[in-house]
N, C-alpha and C positions, 0 to 999 in steps of 0.2 A: 504493500500500500504506500509506504514511504517513497518507493521508487517511482510509482505512478504519479504521486504528488509532485515530485521534483520535475518529472518530464512534462506534466501539465503546465507547470510554471514557465518552462522554456517555451512551449508552444504558444502560450498566451503572450509572452514577451515578443516572440517572433512575429506574431500577427500584427503588432504595432507597425513594423516595417512594411509589411505587405500592404497595409492600408494607407501608408504615408502619413501616419499620425504620430506626432512627437509629444512625449510626456513633458511638456514645459508649461509655464504659466500662460494661459490663454489671454490674459489681460495684456502681457508684454507683447505677445504676437499680434494681437489686435491693434495695439498702438503702432507698431512697426509697419504693419500692412496698410494702415490708414496714411501714415507718413509717405510710404512708397506711392500710394495712389494719388495723394495730393501733389507730390513732386512730378509725377508723370503728367498729370493734368496741367501743371504750371509749364512744363517743358513744351507740351503741345501748343499752348497758347502763345508762348514766346516764339516758337517756330513759325506760327501763322503771321505774327508781326514781322519777323525777319523776312518772310516771303513777300509781304507787302512792301517793305523798303527795297527789296531787290527789284521788284517791278518798277518802283519809282526811279531807281538808279538806271535801269535799262531804258526807261522813257527819256530821262534827262540826257543819257549818252547819245541818243538819236538826234538831239538838238545841235545846232551849229555852235562851235566853241566861242565862248565869250566869258568875260569875267564873272558876270552874274550866273551863267550856266555852270562854270567851274566851281564857284562857291556853293551853289545849290547842290551840285554833285557831291562835294565834300561834306556838306551838312548831312545828306542822306547816308553817306558811307560811314560817317562818325556815329550816327544814330544806329545803323545796322550793326556796327562793330560793338557798340555798347550792349546791344541786345545779345549778340553772340557771346560776349563775356558773361552776361547774366545766365544765359542758357548753359554755358559750360560749367559755371558754378553750381547750377541746379543739377546737372548731370553728375558732378562730383558728389553733391549731397545725396543724390539718389543712390549712387553706388555705396557710399558710406552706410546708408540705412540698410541696403541689401546685404552688405557685409556683416552688419550687426545681427540681422536675422539669420544669415548663414552660420554665423559663429554660434548662436544659440542652438540651432538645429544640429550643428556638428558636435557640440559638447554633449547634447542629449544622445545622439547616435553613438558616440564613443562610450558614454556611461552604460547605455543599453548593451552595447557589444561586450563590454567587460563583464556585465552581469550574465550574458549568454555564456561566456567562457567559463565563468565560475560555476554556474549551474551544470554546464556540460561536464566539467571535471568531476562534479559530485555524482552525476549519473554514471560516468565511466567507472568510477571507483566502486559504486554499488554493483554494477554489472560484473566487474572483475571478482568481487566477493561472491556474488551469486554463482558465477561460473565455477569457482573453487568449491563451493558448497555442493553443487550438483555433482561434481566429479567424486567427492567423498561419499555422498549419499548413494551414488550408483555403485561404488566399490563395496561399501559395507552394508547396503540394503537397509538403511534406517527408515526409509519410506516405502510405501507400497508402489507397485509398478504404475498404477493409475495416477497416483499423486506425483510421481516423478515425471510422467508424461505431461501432466498439466503444467508442471514447472518449466519443462522444456518449451512447451507451446507459449507460455507466458514470456519466456526469455526471447523467443523469436519475435513476438509482437513488440516487445520493448526495443529490440534491435532495429526493427523496421521504423518505429516511431523516432528512435534516436537518429536514424539516417535522415528522416524528414526534417528533424530539428536541426541537424547539421547543415543541410542545404539552406534552411532559412537563415542560419547564422552566417553562412557564406554570402548570402544576399545582403545581409545587414552590413557585413564588412565591405562589400562592393558599394553600398550606399554611402558609407563613410568616405571611401576613396573618391566617389563621384562628387560629393560635397566639397572635398578638399580641392579637387580639380577645378570646380566652378569658382571656388574662393580664389585660387591662384589666377584664374582668368580675369576675375573682377579687379584684382590688385594690379594686373598688367594694364587693364583698361584705365584704371585710375592714374597710373603713371603717364599714359598717353594723353589723357585729358589735362593733367597738370602742365605738360609740355605745350599743349594747344592753348591753354589759358595764358601762359607766359607769352606766346607768340601773338595772341590776340591783343594783349595789353600793349605790347611793343608796337603793333600795327595802329592801335588807337592813338598812341602818342605821336606817331608819324603823321597820321591824318590830321590831328589837331594842330601839329606843328606846321604842316603843309598849308593849312587854311590860314593860320596866322602869318606865315611867310608870304603867301600870295597877297594878303591884304597889305602887308608892310611894303612889298615891292611895287604895288600898284596904287596904294592909297585909295582903293576902291574906284579908280578911274579906268573907264574902258579904253581911253586913249593910251594910258600907261600900260595897260594889259597888252594891247596890240603891239606897242613898242617892245615889250618884254618878249613876246612870241617871235617878233622879227629878229631880235638880237640872238635869241636862242638858236634860230635856224641859221643865221649867219655864222655863228660859232661852229655849228656842226659842219657847215659847208667849208669853212676854213680848214678844219681838221681833215676832212676827207680829201681836199685838194692838196694840202701841204704834205700829208703823209705819203701820198702817191709819189710826189716829187722827191722826197727825202729817203724813202725806203731803200731804193736800189743804191743810191750814192753812199749812204752810211753803211749799208750791208757790205758793199764792195770794200770799203775801208776796213771793216772788221776782218774780212777774209784776208786782205792784203797784209794786215798787221798781225795775223794769226791770233786774233782776239775774240773770235766768234764764240768759243766755248760750247758747252752742251745746252741745247734749248729743247731737248726732248721732254723735259718737265720743268715747269717754272716754280720758283719758291714763292711762298706767301709774303706779301709786302708787310703784313703785321701778323702776329700770332692770332689765329682765328678761334683758338680754344676758349679764350676768356669770355667773349660775348657773341661769338658765332657770326652768322650772316643775317643782316636785317632786311636786305632786299636782294633778290636773285636776278639773274639775267632774264630780260623780258618779263619781269615779275608782273603778273596780272593785278596784284594789289598795290602796285606803285602809285602813290597819290597824284603824280604829275604825268601819268601815262598818256593822257589826252594831248599834252603839249609835246612830249617826246618819249620815245621808247627807252626803257631803262637798259642801257647797253653794256652793263657790267654787273659787278657784285658790290654791295656796300658792307664794310666791315667796321662796326662801331668800336670806338676806343677813346680814352681820355685825350683831351687836347694836349698836344706836345709829344704824344707817343711817336717814336721814330718810325719812319716809313723806309723800307729797304727795297733795293732794286730786285726784281724777280729773276733777272738773268743779266749776264754781261751785255753791254751795248753802248751806243752813243746817244746822248741826250739830243733829241730833235729840237725841242724848245722847252722853255720854262715861261709860262704866260699867266695872265689873269683874264678870266672871261666871266660873262654874266651867269652862265650855267654852272661851270666847273669851279669858279673861284680861282684860287691859285692852283695851277696844275702843271704836271710834267709829262712829256711823252718821251719814251726811250725806244730806240730802234734796235732790234736784235737780228740774229741770222734766221734763215729759212722763212723769210717773209713775215716774221712776227714783230709786233710792236706792243708796248704796254703803256697805259695811261694811268696816272695817279692824281686824283682831284680832291678839292676842298681843303687843301693844305693850309695850315696856320703859318708855316715857314717853308721856304724852298732853299735847299742847300747846294744846288747844282746850277750850271749855266749851259746854254746851248752849245753843242759840239763837244761837250766834255765826255770822256770815256768813264763809264762806271762799271764796277765789277759786281757780280751777283752778291747780294747781301749788304752792299755798302749803303749807308744812309743817304737818302736823296732829299729828305724833308721831314715834316712832322704833321701829324693828324690835326685837322682844324675843322672849322664850320663856315668856310667862305663859300660864296656863290649861292646857288639855289639849293640850300642844305637845311635840314630840320634839326640837326644835332651833330656833335663831333663824330666824324667817321672818315674813312678813306674810301672813295669810289674808285674801284680798280677795274680797268678794262684790258682785254686782250684783243688785238686785231690781227687778222691773217690777211695779208695782201691788202691792207687798208680797211677790211670789213670787220665789224665787231663780231666776235664769236664768244661762246660761253667759256669764261675763264676756268670753270670747274673742270673742263675737259683737258686743261693744260697744267693745272697746279698739281704739285706733289701731294700725297696723302698727308692728313694733318698729324 
């Protein structure tokens, strides 16, 4: 009878797993489930508003470029990014709540599994004792044959029930492992969301900075805006024309003086590991994209941070422009040239030879810039290309 009681306890405990019911405080579970539902509802509403702003942005982008249109576009982008930050925070809160619920479920699963193991050990010990007793009784005949047969049948039934209980215990163990896997997946998603949140905050700062800069550069005057656009285009035209004229002459000099060096991989102008890349090549989120395509990568750093040549070459020019502020162009071998913009200080002059890694200036915030960084371009035969495809690994 005692053996049957222990086995029944195992089967009752195992049934909790089969039904997906966890022995935990229902009040706590209810609170967590309500919080999860509320956050999901909030996320859904925020996403609807984000969609509305996206439609406004697309509508404004179809209008002809003007100062008013650009400022309206930035207004909508700022509002959309603020909502994206709120949505990401809600997503992080949702996962935190889901992790709390998972942790409660996991703890209960582990407690129940341990109880399964303990009860199972008790049954196994009882069976072992019963097996020994049956062997002795069969040998010395202390019971009648019919009684012994009943005991054997009873033992066979117990073993069948034990097998069933063992299978349920295995499923309980699998449930624990499944919850642990879900938990790890949630934690990984949390890390990704935290990275996305940091990127969204950086983008918001850039958009607000771009709006302030555009107002400062134009004083809200459409005439000043048109002048700005004209000067930006003239600067790009100058670079495109001059680099074509200088590339071959300076590259020939590099080869003649045996100074070309290895340009199969370029070095980073500043260490990118500290603050990463704030804007990429042809970045769709670049705030001034309607005025000009972002033709390089932006590497934020404190003002005064040394900027180093990406490879050996000759300085084509060191100039100051409306878009790039203080900037330097260096000609390398194999049709490559690099450009470094928004400098606070320039340490080289035109026609000067520089070696890979030598300091050519310092990080600044000159020109059309929303904060201290170096804008770094790579050009192949005069055409901007993605610098990431040429830079060494970080």
